[in-house]
C-alpha angles and dihedrals in degrees: 000000000000123000091250092051090050093047094047094048093049094046092047092053093047091048091051092048096048095039093221134091118285105193138172112263125241097030126145099241138102114285115259118247114268130303105042140140126233123195136190131191106235095179118012098183128027107169119232090227095238133111088242132232113296127199135166122229123197113237108182107284091343129057139214130225112213122199116198123193134167109224126181125232129194122219128187117210122194122187113210134201140144136212107267146144116250126177090348094306130106115239117201106221092204093054094045094048093047094048091049091049091049091050092048091048090050089052091058091046097050128351096031092041089064094036097055094036087070087061094052095260118127127198106226102177138355116202126215123275111261134188110256098169116158135191116250109193100294103349136056120248102218111227134172123176150163140196127243129197116205134180125215138172119259124189128194120190128206116192111218118196116222122245107257100191135005119207119192116204118208115212 
């Protein structure tokens, strides 16, 4: 599994669970309607400090050497909302952002843990929810977030051609 495949699968499942957009941070695009979740990849590849697991696969006359490792990656998720009126009711951005962050954190701790484990992705550590509120011109964008470390399987393949003919020179 590549990093991008792992990331996309995890984000898609979290988006479906929360029922709101989960989008990559720092993109040039219109902001999603509140509430939404932004994520960033703080560390995409932390090696597992092993040589890896090597195996050789036959490939016709040639063969392939496959190296499998289990690196860790760190993601930062931030749930965003803003104080607003909606359908005649007041919505507290702080409450909505915190509740969404708590729900997302719970997904990684339980439902999502099992869901993404089936894909070969393991949740290693889930950090605590923290206030990440920021000022936007004259109003605060309410934000609460947490970090997650996950482990996934990465494979790299080296194709090795077979030796066609060996000639021994006698000196």
